[in-house]
C-alpha positions in Angstrom: 0.0 0.0 0.0 1.3 3.5 -0.9 2.5 5.8 1.8 -0.3 8.4 2.6 0.3 11.8 3.9 -2.0 14.3 5.6 -2.0 18.0 4.6 -3.6 20.7 6.7 -3.9 24.3 5.5 -4.8 26.5 8.4 -6.2 29.7 7.0 -7.5 32.7 8.8 -11.0 32.1 7.3 -11.0 28.4 6.5 -9.2 25.1 7.0 -8.5 22.7 4.1 -7.5 19.1 5.0 -6.5 16.4 2.6 -5.1 12.8 2.6 -3.2 11.5 -0.4 0.2 11.6 -2.0 -0.1 14.6 -4.5 -2.3 16.5 -6.9 -3.2 13.3 -8.9 -3.9 11.2 -5.8 -6.1 13.0 -3.3 -8.1 10.3 -1.5 -10.1 12.6 0.8 -10.5 16.4 1.1 -12.6 18.6 3.4 -13.0 22.3 4.0 -14.6 24.1 6.9 -14.7 27.6 8.3 -12.0 28.6 10.9 -13.7 28.8 14.2 -12.1 28.7 17.7 -8.9 26.7 18.0 -10.1 23.7 19.9 -13.1 23.1 17.7 -11.1 23.6 14.5 -8.4 21.2 15.6 -10.9 18.6 16.7 -12.7 18.7 13.4 -9.4 18.2 11.5 -8.4 15.3 13.8 -11.7 13.6 13.3 -11.4 14.0 9.5 -7.9 12.5 9.5 -9.1 9.6 11.6 -12.0 8.8 9.3 -9.9 9.2 6.2 -7.1 7.0 7.5 -9.6 4.2 8.5 -11.0 4.3 5.0 -7.9 4.8 2.8 -4.9 3.5 4.8 -2.3 4.5 7.4 -0.8 7.9 7.5 3.0 8.3 7.2 3.2 12.0 8.4 1.2 15.2 8.8 2.1 18.5 7.2 0.7 21.8 8.5 0.8 25.1 6.7 -0.6 27.9 8.8 -1.3 31.6 8.9 1.0 33.3 11.3 3.2 34.6 12.7 4.6 31.2 13.8 7.3 29.9 16.0 9.3 27.6 13.6 12.4 27.2 15.9 12.4 23.5 16.9 14.5 24.4 20.0 12.0 26.9 21.3 9.5 25.9 24.0 6.7 27.4 21.9 7.7 25.6 18.7 4.7 24.7 16.5 2.6 27.6 17.8 0.9 30.5 16.2 2.3 33.5 18.1 1.2 37.2 17.8 -1.6 36.9 15.4 -4.3 39.6 15.6 -7.0 36.9 14.9 -9.0 36.8 18.1 -8.5 33.7 20.3 -5.7 32.3 18.2 -2.5 33.8 19.7 -0.3 31.2 21.3 -2.2 28.2 19.8 0.0 25.1 19.8 -0.8 23.4 16.5 2.0 20.9 16.3 1.5 19.7 19.9 -2.2 19.2 19.3 -1.7 16.9 16.3 1.3 15.1 17.9 -0.9 14.4 20.9 -3.6 12.9 18.6 -1.2 11.0 16.3 2.2 9.5 17.0 3.5 10.7 13.6 6.1 13.2 12.3 4.7 16.6 11.8 6.0 19.1 9.2 5.2 22.7 10.1 5.6 26.0 8.2 3.8 29.1 7.1 0.9 28.7 4.7 2.8 30.6 2.0 6.0 28.6 2.5 3.9 25.5 2.2 2.2 26.7 -1.0 5.7 27.6 -2.4 6.9 24.1 -1.6 3.8 22.6 -3.4 4.4 24.8 -6.4 8.1 23.7 -6.4 7.2 20.1 -6.1 4.3 19.9 -8.6 3.5 23.4 -10.0 4.7 26.6 -11.5 8.2 26.5 -9.9 9.3 23.0 -10.8 13.0 22.8 -11.4 13.7 26.2 -9.8 15.9 26.6 -6.7 15.1 30.3 -6.2 11.6 31.7 -6.4 8.9 33.4 -4.3 5.2 32.8 -3.8 2.9 35.6 -2.7 -0.7 35.3 -1.8 -2.8 38.5 -2.2 -6.1 38.0 -0.4 -7.4 38.5 3.1 -3.9 39.4 3.9 -0.6 39.4 2.0 1.9 36.7 2.8 5.1 35.5 1.1 7.4 32.6 1.1 9.7 30.8 -1.2 12.9 29.0 -1.8 16.5 30.2 -1.9 19.2 27.7 -3.0 16.6 25.0 -3.0 15.7 25.5 0.7 12.5 27.1 2.1 13.3 30.7 3.4 13.4 31.0 7.1 16.0 32.9 9.2 15.2 34.8 12.4 11.6 33.7 12.2 10.2 33.5 8.7 9.4 35.9 5.9 6.8 38.5 6.5 6.6 39.9 3.0 3.2 41.4 3.5 4.5 43.9 6.1 7.3 45.6 4.1 6.9 49.4 3.8 6.2 50.7 0.3 5.8 54.3 -0.9 2.3 55.7 -0.1 1.3 59.1 -1.5 -1.7 60.3 0.6 -2.4 63.0 -2.0 -3.1 60.3 -4.6 -4.5 57.7 -2.1 -5.8 59.2 1.1 -6.7 55.8 2.5 -4.7 55.3 5.7 -4.3 51.6 5.4 -5.9 48.5 6.9 -3.1 46.8 8.8 -3.8 46.8 12.6 0.0 46.8 13.3 1.4 49.1 10.6 -1.4 50.9 8.9 -0.1 51.5 5.4 2.3 48.7 4.9 2.1 46.5 1.8 -0.8 44.4 3.2 -2.4 47.5 4.6 -2.6 49.1 1.2 -3.0 46.2 -1.2 -4.9 43.3 0.5 -8.5 42.4 -0.3 -9.8 44.1 2.9 -7.8 47.3 1.9 -9.5 47.3 -1.5 -12.9 46.9 0.1 -12.4 49.6 2.7 -10.9 52.1 0.3 -13.6 51.7 -2.4 -16.6 50.7 -0.3 -17.1 47.3 -2.1 -15.2 44.1 -2.5 -12.7 43.8 -5.3 -14.6 41.1 -7.2 -17.6 43.5 -7.6 -15.4 46.2 -9.3 -15.3 46.3 -13.1 -11.9 45.8 -14.8 -11.7 49.5 -15.8 -12.2 50.8 -12.3 -9.4 53.0 -11.0 -8.9 50.6 -8.1 -7.0 48.2 -10.3 -4.4 50.7 -11.6 -3.7 51.6 -8.0 -3.6 48.0 -6.9 -1.2 47.1 -9.7 1.1 50.0 -8.7 1.2 48.8 -5.1 1.8 45.2 -6.0 4.6 46.2 -8.4 6.2 48.3 -5.7 6.3 45.3 -3.4 7.5 43.0 -6.1 10.4 45.3 -7.1 11.6 45.2 -3.5 11.7 41.4 -3.6 13.3 41.3 -7.1 16.1 43.6 -5.9 16.7 41.9 -2.6 16.0 38.2 -3.2 16.6 38.0 -7.0 14.0 35.2 -7.5 13.9 33.3 -10.8 10.1 33.4 -10.8 7.4 35.1 -8.8 4.1 33.3 -8.3 1.1 35.4 -7.3 -1.9 33.6 -5.8 -4.8 34.5 -3.6 -8.3 35.9 -4.1 -7.3 39.3 -5.4 -5.2 37.8 -8.2 -8.3 35.9 -9.4 -8.9 39.2 -11.3 -6.8 38.0 -14.2 -6.6 41.5 -15.8 -4.3 42.4 -12.9 -1.4 40.3 -14.2 -0.5 42.3 -17.3 -0.9 45.5 -15.3 1.4 44.4 -12.6 4.0 43.1 -15.1 4.0 46.4 -17.0 4.4 48.4 -13.7 7.3 46.2 -12.6 9.1 46.9 -15.9 8.4 50.7 -15.5 9.7 50.8 -11.9 12.8 48.8 -12.7 13.5 51.0 -15.7 15.9 48.5 -17.4 18.2 48.3 -14.4 18.0 44.6 -14.0 19.1 43.5 -17.5 17.6 40.0 -17.4 15.6 38.7 -20.4 13.2 37.2 -17.9 12.1 40.7 -17.0 12.9 42.6 -20.2 11.5 40.1 -22.7 9.6 37.3 -21.0 8.0 38.8 -18.0 4.8 36.9 -18.6 6.8 33.8 -17.7 8.4 35.5 -14.7 5.3 36.8 -12.9 2.8 34.0 -13.0 -0.3 32.5 -11.3 0.0 29.3 -9.3 -0.2 26.2 -11.4 -1.9 24.4 -8.5 -4.5 27.2 -8.2 -6.5 27.3 -4.9 -5.1 23.8 -4.0 -1.5 25.2 -3.7 -1.8 25.5 0.1 -3.1 22.1 1.0 -0.9 20.3 -1.6 2.0 22.2 -0.1 1.0 20.9 3.3 1.1 17.4 1.8 4.6 18.2 0.5 5.6 19.3 4.0 4.6 15.9 5.3 6.6 14.2 2.6 9.5 16.4 3.3 9.6 15.7 7.0 9.6 11.9 6.3 12.4 12.2 3.8 14.5 14.3 6.1 14.0 12.2 9.2 14.0 8.8 7.5 11.1 8.0 9.7 9.5 4.6 9.1 6.1 3.7 10.3 5.4 0.6 8.2 
């Protein structure tokens, strides 16, 4: 019987859980709204128990979660959500809860690093050792790989909270981030669009001035990442990027802002292959969580047969 992995995408608004081995072999999938921690965790544990009894034993569990997170395995709070503004979720021990329910290895990372891992394993970043994945939706988060390894460091990337130029004369909106006001997320996330224009982005027509401003802010963020991380590809996912007309606008603004300084043909001539949507679509997160489970088994050599 093939090894089965469990993937859990812990989102601020919903959880997605899956059992399988990859995009072509998902044995069971469930989605449910994010509620309080104990109830959400219990619902996921029950799903995994039922799926395992039906489809076979699990080899490992991968969790990709909204953050901030403690990813330091030597820290006493490793495996926890830390200073999130989401009510009731600060200091929630995710890894400990699933280890208590299952005597299995648990891979743990940010939801965006997980999605990046999934895109590298099966999607738009296959064969690349250096790339970033950004989700533009309820918030803005970023992850990726450098030299073939997921980007970590002091904690983990918080690409949504970089500071980008904000001209109050052109855009008097003060920003929507509860920590920083007009950071990247505060100016360009889905809630920022809704608060600025009085309606959700999906209800705005393609020729609405919201999109030119949004493309400008997204390009400002991307140019910072291009100049500091030098990725070979940028993948843009999330609900805001479902507005497909945004992609050509963002690509054009990136070229304008860089002004020919980075003389790479990927930017000057083939930018449509450099800034791309996720090949795994909305499944990037949960498939990335499966890839985290696979990764922790490969790294530990754990054997539960």
